[in-house]
Backbone as CSV, one residue per row, in Angstrom:
resi,resn,N_x,N_y,N_z,CA_x,CA_y,CA_z,C_x,C_y,C_z
1,MET,191.931,123.731,99.184,191.313,124.323,100.326,189.885,124.791,100.006
2,LYS,189.740,125.333,98.851,188.422,125.778,98.442,187.491,124.578,98.312
3,ASN,188.020,123.471,97.801,187.216,122.263,97.665,186.826,121.707,99.031
4,LYS,187.737,121.804,100.012,187.431,121.322,101.356,186.294,122.126,101.972
5,LYS,186.265,123.444,101.766,185.190,124.296,102.290,183.850,123.892,101.658
6,ILE,183.871,123.658,100.376,182.633,123.279,99.671,182.138,121.936,100.187
7,ILE,183.041,120.999,100.374,182.655,119.669,100.867,182.113,119.778,102.298
8,ILE,182.753,120.598,103.139,182.290,120.771,104.522,180.919,121.444,104.538
9,ILE,180.739,122.468,103.746,179.435,123.171,103.685,178.362,122.220,103.154
10,PHE,178.722,121.465,102.107,177.778,120.513,101.527,177.406,119.443,102.551
11,THR,178.357,118.941,103.308,178.117,117.928,104.333,177.229,118.486,105.435
12,ILE,177.510,119.708,105.868,176.699,120.340,106.917,175.266,120.530,106.423
13,LEU,175.109,121.000,105.187,173.767,121.169,104.622,173.029,119.828,104.521
14,LEU,173.771,118.811,104.099,173.184,117.479,103.982,172.718,116.967,105.348
15,LEU,173.530,117.175,106.384,173.152,116.772,107.737,171.928,117.544,108.228
16,VAL,171.899,118.854,107.960,170.749,119.680,108.369,169.479,119.186,107.676
17,VAL,169.572,118.886,106.374,168.408,118.402,105.625,167.953,117.040,106.162
18,LEU,168.905,116.129,106.413,168.554,114.803,106.922,167.933,114.884,108.308
19,ILE,168.550,115.656,109.195,168.018,115.802,110.561,166.651,116.492,110.523
20,GLY,166.540,117.544,109.714,165.255,118.253,109.580,164.185,117.342,108.994
21,GLY,164.535,116.556,108.006,163.587,115.616,107.395,163.124,114.570,108.389
22,TYR,164.061,114.048,109.183,163.722,113.042,110.187,162.687,113.594,111.168
23,PHE,162.974,114.796,111.706,162.048,115.386,112.674,160.743,115.812,112.010
24,GLY,160.802,116.229,110.768,159.584,116.594,110.033,158.672,115.391,109.838
25,ILE,159.248,114.262,109.436,158.464,113.037,109.242,157.891,112.558,110.572
26,LYS,158.693,112.624,111.618,158.248,112.206,112.947,157.068,113.068,113.400
27,TYR,157.125,114.372,113.146,156.066,115.310,113.528,154.768,114.980,112.770
28,VAL,154.877,114.732,111.480,153.694,114.425,110.660,153.053,113.124,111.121
29,LYS,153.844,112.099,111.424,153.302,110.825,111.892,152.574,110.983,113.227
30,GLU,153.126,111.775,114.126,152.482,112.001,115.423,151.138,112.692,115.237
31,LYS,151.064,113.644,114.327,149.807,114.357,114.061,148.762,113.401,113.483
32,GLN,149.183,112.511,112.589,148.252,111.546,112.017,147.742,110.576,113.081
33,GLU,148.604,110.149,113.977,148.193,109.245,115.039,147.187,109.916,115.965
34,GLU,147.374,111.207,116.216,146.425,111.940,117.058,145.049,111.963,116.413
35,LYS,144.993,112.085,115.090,143.715,112.123,114.387,143.027,110.769,114.378
36,THR,143.802,109.706,114.341,143.208,108.377,114.216,142.858,107.741,115.551
37,ILE,143.124,108.394,116.643,142.735,107.853,117.945,141.211,107.873,118.005
38,VAL,140.624,106.723,118.246,139.173,106.584,118.276,138.699,106.699,119.714
39,GLU,137.753,107.608,119.899,137.167,107.747,121.216,135.895,106.917,121.261
40,GLU,135.621,106.301,122.365,134.425,105.490,122.512,133.211,106.409,122.542
41,TYR,132.194,106.036,121.736,130.957,106.813,121.682,130.062,106.435,122.854
42,THR,129.613,107.433,123.558,128.701,107.202,124.665,127.363,107.830,124.293
43,PRO,126.319,107.015,124.125,125.017,107.581,123.761,124.480,108.461,124.885
44,GLN,123.655,109.425,124.475,123.074,110.316,125.472,122.138,109.552,126.400
45,GLU,121.508,108.502,125.844,120.564,107.718,126.633,120.873,106.250,126.377
46,GLU,120.920,105.476,127.412,121.149,104.047,127.253,119.929,103.411,126.592
47,ILE,120.158,102.425,125.743,119.069,101.727,125.084,118.529,100.693,126.066
48,SER,117.249,100.809,126.328,116.632,99.907,127.308,116.338,98.559,126.664
49,GLU,116.049,97.590,127.492,115.714,96.237,127.024,114.453,96.277,126.167
50,ASP,113.491,97.140,126.533,112.250,97.254,125.755,112.529,97.806,124.362
51,GLN,113.408,98.803,124.267,113.721,99.391,122.970,114.409,98.387,122.064
52,LEU,115.175,97.478,122.618,115.848,96.472,121.819,114.850,95.502,121.197
53,ARG,113.704,95.376,121.792,112.710,94.410,121.323,111.627,95.052,120.475
54,GLN,111.852,96.229,119.946,110.829,96.900,119.153,111.332,97.175,117.744
55,THR,110.386,97.213,116.814,110.695,97.545,115.434,109.607,98.471,114.907
56,ILE,109.919,99.160,113.840,108.951,100.078,113.236,108.372,99.423,111.992
57,VAL,107.050,99.442,111.882,106.367,98.946,110.690,105.534,100.092,110.112
58,SER,105.276,100.002,108.816,104.424,100.994,108.153,103.063,100.370,107.889
59,LEU,102.040,101.058,108.344,100.661,100.651,108.086,100.055,101.699,107.167
60,TYR,99.254,101.274,106.222,98.714,102.213,105.232,97.233,102.438,105.476
61,PHE,96.905,103.717,105.724,95.529,104.127,105.959,95.161,105.232,104.982
62,GLN,93.874,105.528,104.913,93.384,106.551,104.006,93.400,107.907,104.692
63,SER,93.879,108.907,103.974,93.865,110.276,104.487,92.431,110.797,104.472
64,LYS,92.019,111.464,105.549,90.665,112.019,105.600,90.484,113.123,104.565
65,ASP,91.546,113.878,104.297,91.450,115.014,103.384,91.500,114.595,101.921
66,THR,92.532,113.873,101.549,92.776,113.576,100.132,92.219,112.235,99.683
67,LYS,91.836,111.375,100.626,91.366,110.016,100.345,92.442,109.156,99.682
68,GLU,93.694,109.584,99.779,94.827,108.807,99.282,95.397,107.987,100.435
69,LEU,96.083,106.893,100.087,96.734,106.091,101.116,98.005,106.775,101.587
70,VAL,98.187,106.796,102.882,99.405,107.368,103.471,99.920,106.400,104.540
71,PRO,101.230,106.298,104.662,101.774,105.381,105.664,101.729,105.978,107.070
72,GLU,101.559,105.109,108.036,101.662,105.492,109.433,102.696,104.564,110.064
73,ALA,103.739,105.143,110.614,104.778,104.340,111.267,104.281,103.942,112.651
74,ARG,104.476,102.683,112.970,104.034,102.178,114.262,105.153,101.372,114.884
75,LEU,105.405,101.609,116.163,106.403,100.866,116.924,105.744,99.604,117.472
76,VAL,106.310,98.432,117.120,105.703,97.155,117.491,106.744,96.308,118.211
77,ASP,106.297,95.617,119.240,107.178,94.709,119.973,107.513,93.512,119.087
78,ILE,108.781,93.189,119.006,109.257,92.084,118.168,108.583,90.772,118.560
79,LYS,108.370,90.551,119.849,107.762,89.301,120.299,106.350,89.129,119.737
80,GLU,105.639,90.227,119.535,104.282,90.159,119.007,104.272,89.846,117.511
81,ILE,105.301,90.245,116.807,105.293,90.145,115.352,106.127,88.982,114.817
82,ILE,106.968,88.395,115.653,107.927,87.399,115.167,107.256,86.107,114.696
83,ASN,106.260,85.610,115.409,105.646,84.331,115.050,104.664,84.440,113.889
84,ASP,103.770,85.399,113.935,102.760,85.582,112.887,102.734,87.044,112.448
85,PRO,103.739,87.474,111.677,103.808,88.886,111.315,102.618,89.352,110.477
86,CYS,102.122,88.504,109.584,100.983,88.898,108.743,99.737,89.107,109.590
87,ASP,99.483,88.191,110.531,98.330,88.336,111.423,98.403,89.653,112.194
88,LYS,99.567,89.933,112.752,99.729,91.152,113.565,99.489,92.402,112.720
89,LEU,100.071,92.445,111.512,99.922,93.630,110.664,98.476,93.826,110.229
90,ILE,97.790,92.747,109.855,96.379,92.869,109.445,95.521,93.321,110.632
91,ASN,95.779,92.769,111.809,95.009,93.196,112.984,95.250,94.665,113.313
92,LEU,96.474,95.148,113.100,96.745,96.581,113.306,95.980,97.432,112.288
93,LEU,95.877,96.944,111.049,95.085,97.662,110.038,93.613,97.696,110.431
94,ILE,93.116,96.574,110.931,91.708,96.501,111.336,91.427,97.446,112.501
95,GLU,92.374,97.556,113.441,92.211,98.475,114.580,92.094,99.918,114.121
96,GLY,92.771,100.269,113.047,92.695,101.625,112.514,93.886,102.470,112.926
97,PRO,93.950,103.686,112.383,95.104,104.558,112.628,95.052,105.223,113.993
98,LYS,96.226,105.682,114.435,96.313,106.482,115.657,96.327,107.967,115.321
99,ASN,96.641,108.286,114.083,96.703,109.664,113.610,95.285,110.140,113.269
100,GLU,94.896,111.305,113.793,93.541,111.823,113.557,93.304,112.251,112.115
101,LYS,94.363,112.469,111.358,94.210,112.908,109.968,93.996,111.729,109.019
102,GLN,94.023,110.532,109.576,93.806,109.332,108.767,92.572,108.608,109.262
103,GLU,92.007,107.783,108.371,90.830,107.007,108.755,91.020,105.548,108.381
104,ARG,90.306,104.707,109.093,90.410,103.268,108.830,89.874,103.018,107.427
105,ILE,90.480,102.093,106.757,90.063,101.753,105.400,89.326,100.413,105.389
106,ILE,89.649,99.540,106.325,88.978,98.237,106.409,87.675,98.432,107.184
107,PRO,86.547,97.951,106.637,85.248,98.177,107.289,85.208,97.675,108.733
108,GLU,84.421,98.370,109.516,84.290,98.050,110.933,83.745,96.632,111.124
109,ASN,84.130,96.021,112.226,83.740,94.666,112.622,84.346,93.565,111.750
110,THR,85.229,93.925,110.816,85.935,92.905,110.033,86.864,92.164,110.980
111,LYS,86.923,90.856,110.798,87.814,90.035,111.622,88.760,89.268,110.709
112,LEU,89.958,89.094,111.191,90.925,88.253,110.492,90.686,86.819,110.932
113,LEU,90.385,85.950,109.984,90.163,84.546,110.317,91.488,83.793,110.350
114,LYS,92.333,84.007,109.337,93.672,83.422,109.350,94.473,83.960,108.169
115,THR,95.782,83.770,108.263,96.676,84.047,107.143,97.586,82.837,106.991
116,TYR,97.996,82.568,105.766,98.976,81.511,105.535,99.744,81.805,104.264
117,MET,100.975,81.287,104.246,101.882,81.525,103.124,101.833,80.352,102.156
118,GLU,101.861,80.666,100.870,102.037,79.692,99.800,103.137,80.259,98.910
119,GLY,104.353,79.786,99.110,105.493,80.367,98.394,105.744,81.764,98.924
120,ASP,105.709,82.760,98.006,105.898,84.153,98.431,104.576,84.925,98.437
121,CYS,103.458,84.197,98.370,102.117,84.807,98.394,101.461,84.495,99.734
122,VAL,100.960,85.529,100.386,100.231,85.321,101.635,98.733,85.383,101.328
123,THR,98.004,84.416,101.845,96.552,84.408,101.701,95.960,84.960,102.994
124,VAL,95.100,85.967,102.830,94.474,86.626,103.975,92.989,86.269,103.942
125,ASP,92.525,85.571,104.961,91.130,85.154,105.057,90.425,86.084,106.045
126,LEU,89.477,86.869,105.522,88.765,87.863,106.334,87.291,87.487,106.455
127,SER,86.635,88.014,107.489,85.207,87.761,107.684,84.395,88.532,106.640
128,ALA,83.126,88.171,106.500,82.237,88.759,105.493,82.046,90.266,105.692
129,GLU,82.317,90.776,106.887,82.173,92.227,107.131,83.124,93.044,106.256
130,PHE,84.155,92.395,105.738,85.101,93.070,104.841,84.390,93.596,103.591
131,LEU,83.268,92.972,103.220,82.520,93.383,102.022,81.579,94.562,102.296
132,ASN,81.541,95.060,103.534,80.649,96.173,103.894,81.279,97.527,103.618
133,TYR,81.826,97.707,102.458,82.412,98.999,102.088,81.493,99.705,101.092
134,ASP,81.718,100.977,100.860,80.912,101.771,99.930,81.234,101.323,98.498
135,LYS,80.361,100.498,97.942,80.610,99.922,96.616,80.405,100.940,95.491
136,THR,79.848,102.100,95.802,79.662,103.128,94.771,80.970,103.854,94.473
137,ASP,81.926,103.748,95.373,83.219,104.427,95.202,84.306,103.376,94.959
138,GLU,84.723,103.233,93.699,85.733,102.232,93.321,87.071,102.495,94.025
139,LYS,87.362,103.761,94.350,88.626,104.112,95.001,88.739,103.472,96.386
140,ILE,87.615,103.316,97.064,87.643,102.708,98.398,88.110,101.255,98.298
141,LYS,87.570,100.514,97.333,87.984,99.121,97.152,89.474,99.059,96.821
142,ASP,89.926,99.922,95.909,91.351,99.949,95.553,92.216,100.281,96.760
143,ASN,91.782,101.235,97.560,92.549,101.611,98.756,92.578,100.487,99.788
144,MET,91.479,99.736,99.904,91.456,98.600,100.829,92.507,97.570,100.399
145,ILE,92.526,97.269,99.113,93.482,96.286,98.585,94.907,96.800,98.766
146,LYS,95.155,98.037,98.353,96.508,98.602,98.440,96.975,98.721,99.884
147,SER,96.071,99.006,100.793,96.424,99.096,102.206,96.975,97.771,102.703
148,ILE,96.277,96.695,102.374,96.706,95.364,102.801,98.001,94.967,102.097
149,VAL,98.040,95.156,100.779,99.207,94.737,99.989,100.453,95.529,100.391
150,ASN,100.342,96.854,100.471,101.513,97.674,100.831,102.020,97.356,102.236
151,THR,101.099,97.078,103.147,101.497,96.758,104.513,102.195,95.399,104.573
152,LEU,101.651,94.402,103.896,102.214,93.054,103.992,103.476,92.858,103.153
153,THR,103.572,93.532,102.009,104.746,93.315,101.150,105.999,94.003,101.676
154,GLN,105.896,94.733,102.766,107.121,95.246,103.389,107.878,94.124,104.101
155,LEU,107.204,93.000,104.328,107.870,91.813,104.863,108.647,91.168,103.713
156,THR,109.889,90.806,103.951,110.743,90.316,102.868,110.225,89.032,102.238
157,GLU,109.527,88.213,102.984,109.066,86.937,102.433,107.759,87.061,101.652
158,VAL,107.130,88.240,101.645,105.837,88.419,100.979,106.010,89.279,99.726
159,ASN,105.567,88.733,98.586,105.597,89.492,97.323,104.207,89.713,96.747
160,SER,103.230,88.934,97.195,101.870,89.101,96.694,100.870,88.670,97.766
161,VAL,99.595,89.070,97.537,98.545,88.826,98.524,97.291,88.321,97.806
162,LYS,96.675,87.317,98.384,95.396,86.796,97.907,94.391,86.984,99.036
163,ILE,93.187,87.454,98.708,92.182,87.734,99.731,91.027,86.742,99.597
164,LEU,90.700,86.088,100.711,89.535,85.204,100.790,88.529,85.814,101.758
165,ILE,87.255,85.494,101.534,86.205,85.939,102.443,85.561,84.689,103.028
166,ASP,85.603,84.553,104.331,85.091,83.377,105.046,85.623,82.071,104.449
167,GLY,86.900,82.066,104.092,87.554,80.857,103.605,87.355,80.561,102.136
168,ASN,86.604,81.397,101.433,86.298,81.143,100.025,86.742,82.307,99.148
169,PRO,87.084,82.019,97.892,87.366,83.115,96.957,86.098,83.952,96.768
170,ASN,86.283,85.228,96.503,85.156,86.129,96.311,85.340,86.826,94.971
171,GLU,84.248,87.008,94.231,84.366,87.603,92.893,84.854,89.050,92.926
172,GLU,84.631,89.746,94.021,85.092,91.132,94.115,86.605,91.212,94.362
173,PHE,87.163,90.200,94.994,88.586,90.166,95.338,89.193,88.849,94.860
174,ASN,89.111,88.607,93.559,89.512,87.303,93.040,90.922,87.269,92.442
175,GLU,91.655,88.347,92.516,93.001,88.397,91.942,94.051,88.074,92.999
176,VAL,95.260,87.870,92.503,96.427,87.838,93.391,97.082,89.203,93.224
177,TYR,97.167,89.942,94.297,97.618,91.333,94.239,99.088,91.443,94.648
178,ASP,99.805,92.306,93.935,101.159,92.649,94.351,101.279,94.174,94.328
179,ASN,102.440,94.689,94.592,102.620,96.146,94.661,102.369,96.849,93.338
180,LYS,102.360,96.111,92.234,102.150,96.729,90.922,100.688,96.915,90.595
181,ASN,99.794,96.123,91.264,98.339,96.217,90.964,97.753,97.465,91.557
């Protein structure tokens, strides 16, 4: 009789543990499912067709205060940059910065004659006005080169830049420049 009581108590305890475990597991699974329900994200503002066609590029200009090169982010329409990205970027450099704390580094009246790729090097052919910089300050020449190189090498297909003046090599800009120069 004593053994029967122990077996009955043990069976009842076993049933309570099994039933409790079943409901405990069910409760935990329901809580996990509640956490994993994904709600659709609704942006605060719909993206317009114009915004889909724009990208940000960095143009490098000289700071008026420090005379160091600083980047200026510019929003550009993809359609303008897709066919001739090098031409567009150089023309934006020639136009100059929009930020008042920066100044144009490429001399005024400089014109882009053409750009073309040879492997991963882009050749930039500029008008003779490009040589109208202050030759007494070597930093200006370096900043002109770095401005062009840093701006163009952000394009994945460009690793180096060669500069021509009126279609010809020039002794002042006779190297092939990359980001390390």
